[in-house]
C-alpha positions as CSV (number, residue, x, y, z in Angstrom):
1,M,-28.0,74.3,8.7
2,Q,-25.0,74.7,11.0
3,V,-21.7,75.3,9.5
4,I,-18.4,73.3,11.1
5,S,-14.7,74.2,10.5
6,K,-14.1,71.9,7.6
7,R,-11.0,70.9,9.5
8,K,-10.4,71.8,13.0
9,K,-7.1,72.9,14.2
10,H,-5.0,70.5,15.7
11,Y,-3.9,71.5,19.3
12,P,-0.9,69.0,20.9
13,V,-1.4,67.7,24.5
14,N,0.8,69.6,26.3
15,A,3.1,69.1,29.7
16,D,0.0,70.0,32.4
17,L,-2.3,67.6,30.5
18,H,-0.2,64.6,30.1
19,S,0.4,64.9,34.0
20,Y,-3.2,65.3,34.8
21,L,-3.5,61.9,32.6
22,S,-1.1,60.8,34.5
23,Q,-2.4,61.4,37.8
24,Y,-5.8,59.7,36.6
25,G,-4.3,56.4,35.1
26,R,-4.9,57.7,31.5
27,E,-1.4,58.1,30.6
28,I,0.7,54.9,30.1
29,D,3.7,53.7,27.7
30,L,2.2,51.7,24.5
31,P,4.2,49.4,22.7
32,I,3.0,51.0,19.2
33,L,2.1,54.7,18.4
34,Y,0.0,56.0,16.1
35,S,3.2,56.4,13.2
36,G,4.0,52.8,13.5
37,L,0.6,52.4,11.5
38,T,0.6,54.5,8.5
39,S,3.0,52.7,6.0
40,P,1.0,49.8,4.7
41,Y,2.2,47.6,2.1
42,E,-1.3,48.3,0.2
43,S,-4.9,48.8,1.1
44,F,-8.1,48.9,-0.5
45,P,-11.6,50.3,0.2
46,L,-13.9,48.9,2.8
47,L,-17.4,48.7,1.7
48,D,-20.4,47.6,3.6
49,K,-22.9,44.6,3.2
50,D,-24.8,46.4,0.3
51,G,-21.5,46.9,-1.4
52,E,-21.2,50.7,-0.7
53,D,-18.2,52.5,0.1
54,T,-17.5,53.3,4.2
55,L,-14.9,55.8,3.4
56,W,-12.6,53.8,5.4
57,Q,-9.7,51.6,3.6
58,T,-8.5,48.2,4.9
59,F,-4.1,48.3,5.4
60,I,-2.1,45.6,4.3
61,Y,1.4,44.9,5.7
62,E,4.2,43.5,5.0
63,P,4.1,40.0,7.1
64,T,7.1,40.6,9.0
65,I,6.1,44.3,10.1
66,F,2.6,42.8,10.4
67,R,3.4,40.3,13.1
68,E,4.9,43.3,15.2
69,I,1.7,45.3,14.8
70,N,0.0,42.4,15.9
71,E,1.9,42.2,18.9
72,A,2.2,45.8,20.0
73,L,-2.1,46.0,18.6
74,T,-2.9,43.2,21.1
75,R,-0.8,44.5,24.2
76,I,-2.9,47.2,23.9
77,Y,-6.1,46.0,23.8
78,A,-5.1,44.2,26.7
79,L,-3.7,47.6,28.4
80,L,-7.1,48.7,27.9
81,Q,-9.8,46.1,28.3
82,I,-8.1,43.4,30.9
83,A,-5.8,45.9,32.7
84,G,-2.8,44.8,30.9
85,N,-3.2,40.8,31.4
86,E,-0.8,39.0,29.3
87,S,-2.9,36.0,28.6
88,V,-3.8,37.2,24.9
89,E,-2.3,34.7,22.8
90,H,-5.9,33.6,21.4
91,L,-6.1,37.4,20.4
92,R,-5.2,38.5,17.3
93,V,-5.6,41.3,15.1
94,D,-7.9,40.5,12.2
95,R,-8.1,43.9,10.4
96,V,-6.5,47.6,10.3
97,D,-9.0,50.2,9.0
98,F,-7.9,53.8,8.4
99,C,-10.0,57.1,7.6
100,S,-9.0,59.8,6.1
101,F,-12.4,61.8,6.7
102,G,-12.4,63.5,9.7
103,N,-10.3,65.5,11.9
104,S,-8.4,62.6,13.8
105,Q,-7.4,60.3,10.7
106,P,-8.7,57.2,13.2
107,F,-7.1,53.4,12.7
108,R,-10.0,51.0,13.7
109,I,-8.5,47.8,14.6
110,R,-10.7,44.4,14.6
111,I,-9.5,42.2,17.6
112,I,-10.5,38.4,17.1
113,N,-10.8,35.8,19.6
114,Q,-9.4,32.4,18.0
115,Y,-11.6,30.5,20.1
116,N,-14.8,31.4,19.3
117,D,-14.6,34.2,16.2
118,N,-15.7,36.8,18.6
119,Y,-14.6,40.3,17.7
120,D,-14.3,44.0,19.3
121,Y,-13.1,47.4,18.0
122,F,-10.7,49.6,19.1
123,Y,-9.2,52.8,17.7
124,V,-5.9,54.5,17.3
125,K,-5.9,58.0,17.0
126,K,-3.9,61.6,16.7
127,A,-4.0,62.9,19.9
128,D,-5.7,66.2,20.2
129,A,-6.3,68.3,23.6
130,S,-9.6,69.3,22.7
131,R,-10.6,66.0,21.9
132,I,-9.0,64.3,25.4
133,Y,-10.9,67.3,27.1
134,G,-14.6,66.2,25.5
135,L,-13.5,62.6,26.8
136,E,-13.0,63.6,30.4
137,L,-16.2,65.4,30.5
138,E,-18.1,62.9,28.9
139,E,-16.3,60.6,32.0
140,M,-17.5,62.6,34.6
141,L,-20.8,64.1,33.5
142,S,-22.6,62.0,31.2
143,P,-24.2,58.5,32.9
144,S,-21.5,56.4,30.8
145,S,-18.1,55.7,31.5
146,I,-15.6,56.3,28.5
147,N,-12.6,53.9,28.0
148,Y,-9.0,55.6,26.2
149,L,-5.3,55.9,27.0
150,V,-2.6,58.4,26.1
151,H,0.6,58.0,25.7
152,Q,3.0,61.1,23.4
153,D,1.1,62.1,20.3
154,T,-1.2,59.2,20.6
155,L,-4.7,58.4,21.7
156,I,-6.2,54.9,22.1
157,E,-10.1,55.0,22.3
158,E,-12.2,52.0,23.1
159,H,-15.4,51.3,20.5
160,I,-18.8,52.3,22.1
161,V,-21.3,50.0,20.9
162,G,-24.7,51.5,19.5
163,V,-26.8,52.2,16.2
164,P,-25.0,54.9,14.6
165,G,-27.6,57.8,14.6
166,D,-28.1,57.8,11.0
167,Q,-28.8,54.6,10.9
168,F,-31.3,55.0,13.8
169,I,-33.3,57.5,12.2
170,R,-33.1,55.9,9.1
171,E,-34.2,52.5,10.2
172,Y,-35.7,52.5,13.6
173,M,-37.9,55.5,13.7
174,N,-40.9,53.8,12.3
175,R,-40.7,50.8,13.6
176,D,-44.1,49.3,15.6
177,S,-41.5,48.5,18.6
178,L,-40.1,51.7,19.3
179,N,-41.0,53.4,22.6
180,R,-41.5,57.0,21.0
181,V,-41.7,58.7,24.3
182,R,-38.8,57.5,25.8
183,V,-36.7,58.3,22.4
184,A,-38.0,61.8,22.9
185,K,-36.9,61.8,26.4
186,E,-33.4,60.5,25.8
187,F,-32.7,63.1,22.9
188,I,-33.8,66.1,25.0
189,K,-31.2,65.0,27.6
190,F,-28.7,64.2,25.3
191,N,-29.3,67.8,23.7
192,E,-28.7,69.1,27.7
193,R,-25.9,67.2,28.2
194,C,-24.3,68.5,24.9
195,F,-25.2,72.4,25.4
196,A,-24.4,72.2,29.3
197,R,-20.4,71.1,28.6
198,L,-20.1,72.5,24.7
199,L,-19.8,69.4,22.7
200,G,-20.6,70.3,19.4
201,D,-21.2,69.1,16.0
202,M,-23.5,66.3,17.1
203,R,-24.7,65.4,13.7
204,S,-26.7,62.2,13.4
205,Y,-23.4,60.0,12.4
206,N,-21.2,61.0,15.4
207,Y,-23.2,59.6,17.8
208,V,-25.0,56.2,18.4
209,V,-28.3,54.7,20.2
210,G,-28.3,52.2,22.6
211,I,-31.0,49.8,22.7
212,T,-31.6,48.1,26.1
213,P,-34.5,45.3,26.7
214,D,-36.1,46.2,29.5
215,F,-38.7,43.7,31.2
216,D,-42.0,45.5,29.6
217,N,-40.2,47.6,27.1
218,E,-36.9,49.0,25.7
219,Q,-34.7,51.7,27.0
220,Y,-32.7,54.2,25.0
221,R,-28.9,55.8,25.6
222,V,-27.9,58.1,23.3
223,R,-24.1,58.5,23.3
224,P,-21.6,60.8,21.3
225,I,-19.1,59.0,19.6
226,D,-16.8,61.8,18.3
227,F,-15.3,64.2,20.7
228,D,-13.5,66.8,17.9
229,Q,-15.7,69.4,18.8
230,Q,-15.5,69.9,22.2
231,S,-15.7,73.7,23.0
232,Y,-14.2,74.5,19.4
233,E,-16.5,76.4,17.4
234,G,-17.8,80.2,18.0
235,R,-22.0,79.7,17.1
236,H,-23.7,78.5,20.1
237,K,-26.2,76.8,18.1
238,I,-23.1,74.1,17.0
239,Y,-23.6,73.0,20.6
240,L,-27.1,71.8,20.2
241,P,-27.9,69.0,17.9
242,Q,-31.4,69.9,17.8
243,F,-30.3,72.3,15.4
244,F,-28.5,70.2,12.9
245,K,-31.0,69.5,9.7
246,D,-30.4,65.5,9.8
247,N,-31.7,65.3,13.3
248,L,-34.9,66.9,12.3
249,P,-36.8,64.2,12.3
250,V,-35.8,63.6,16.1
251,V,-36.5,67.2,16.9
252,Q,-40.3,66.6,14.9
253,L,-40.6,63.9,17.2
254,C,-39.7,65.5,20.4
255,T,-42.1,68.5,20.0
256,G,-45.0,66.4,18.6
257,L,-44.8,64.1,21.8
258,L,-43.5,66.2,24.2
259,N,-45.6,69.8,25.4
260,Y,-43.2,72.7,26.7
261,E,-43.4,71.7,30.3
262,T,-42.6,68.1,29.9
263,I,-39.6,69.1,27.8
264,Q,-38.5,71.2,30.5
265,Q,-38.9,68.9,33.6
266,Y,-36.4,66.3,31.0
267,Q,-34.0,69.5,31.0
268,I,-34.2,70.2,34.4
269,E,-34.0,66.0,35.6
270,E,-30.8,66.0,33.3
271,R,-29.0,69.2,34.9
272,A,-29.5,68.0,38.0
273,L,-27.8,64.4,37.2
274,M,-25.3,66.2,35.9
275,A,-24.8,68.4,39.3
276,R,-24.8,65.2,41.0
277,R,-22.0,63.6,39.3
278,A,-19.9,66.5,39.2
279,N,-20.1,66.7,43.4
280,T,-19.1,63.3,43.5
281,I,-16.0,63.8,42.1
282,P,-15.2,67.8,43.0
283,Y,-10.9,67.7,42.8
284,R,-10.7,65.7,39.8
285,L,-13.9,68.1,38.2
286,N,-11.4,71.0,39.6
287,N,-8.1,69.9,38.6
288,L,-9.4,69.3,35.2
289,R,-11.0,73.1,35.2
290,V,-7.2,74.0,35.9
291,V,-5.4,72.5,33.3
292,M,-8.1,73.2,30.7
293,G,-8.5,76.8,31.7
294,E,-5.0,77.6,31.4
295,D,-4.5,75.2,27.7
296,T,-5.3,76.9,24.3
297,I,-8.2,74.6,22.4
298,S,-9.9,77.6,19.9
299,P,-8.9,80.3,18.0
300,H,-9.3,84.0,20.1
301,E,-12.0,85.1,17.8
302,K,-14.3,81.6,18.3
303,L,-13.9,82.3,21.9
304,E,-15.1,85.9,21.9
305,Q,-18.3,85.0,19.6
306,L,-19.1,82.0,21.7
307,K,-18.9,84.5,24.9
308,R,-21.3,87.2,23.2
309,E,-23.8,84.2,21.8
310,L,-23.8,82.9,25.3
311,S,-24.0,86.1,27.1
312,D,-27.3,86.8,24.6
313,Y,-28.6,83.5,24.9
314,H,-29.2,83.1,28.7
315,H,-29.0,87.0,29.4
316,Y,-26.0,86.5,31.5
317,K,-22.9,88.8,31.2
318,G,-20.5,86.8,33.7
319,F,-19.7,84.6,30.4
320,L,-17.9,87.7,28.9
321,D,-15.1,87.9,31.6
322,C,-13.7,84.2,30.4
323,S,-10.3,84.7,29.2
324,T,-9.7,81.1,27.4
325,M,-12.3,78.7,26.0
326,G,-11.5,76.3,29.3
327,D,-12.8,78.9,31.5
328,L,-15.6,79.5,29.6
329,V,-16.7,76.1,29.4
330,F,-16.4,75.8,33.1
331,R,-18.8,78.8,33.9
332,H,-21.3,77.3,31.7
333,I,-21.3,74.6,33.5
334,D,-21.4,76.0,36.7
335,Y,-23.8,78.4,35.0
336,L,-26.3,75.8,34.2
337,L,-25.8,73.2,36.9
338,F,-25.1,75.3,40.0
339,E,-26.4,78.5,39.1
340,Q,-29.6,79.0,37.1
341,D,-32.9,78.0,38.9
342,L,-33.6,74.3,38.5
343,G,-37.2,74.7,39.7
């Protein structure tokens, strides 16, 4: 099993990254910051439908304070989802949950529509530079767009819909209706997307599986939901989901159904698709390259280790010249998407 740093170092958002975020509409004034949610009147454990502890705590606030929090959070939801439209009187905060497990120590906000009781979620987190770089790379290189906002030390993220990976492996893998070949194909592609942009720690609870009915079957899309380990660790296997123990059932599915040539075909397909996406946004991607390349988002010793390991893995010494983790990320993207022979 791969070893992950138990508590990743926090990297604040510097002025250049704030400027970049403002340029592309991610930086916006928020009516409440992360610190405004951290003082509840009381809290209690949130249990799942089977009575098991979810590791989340539901926060309860004084009524006068909660009125202000409710107004601020519904406005944030409007900024995130409906371009700031102020007609949100029918929305209210149904629950504020907090999780101390993980690096970002997130708040999960449940917003409910009082007309029909439909609900949605979003997250309030501590803004971390490496996490934001991960979100930007996800937006630009993956097949799925992602919605988030930043202000000062606060990050707002939309809820990504899907079946949690651990639940999918436990409850869906043996279903007769599951199209196993399509699942295997998508996991090969997901593995390739993570490795190309060096997104680490894709253990099964850090991604979700979206299931979409098609006219003759189902389609599947695997999406990361945790970007804490964007280009932080030194071991290259951290960036390959196939090497995590809890993904073993998926690895066995892939190797049992797909031969080497088919796996290679799907890898080449995904790199070609990422290259096509990158070519549609060259200026934005280059701006991110400059900002990320000048930032510090990983300890020096982890950078040196990853340079050596990637050089050995690809038999390519060009990685050894990189001076920052951001440089290494984009050197790896360039190598896999534009320089390596795609057949």
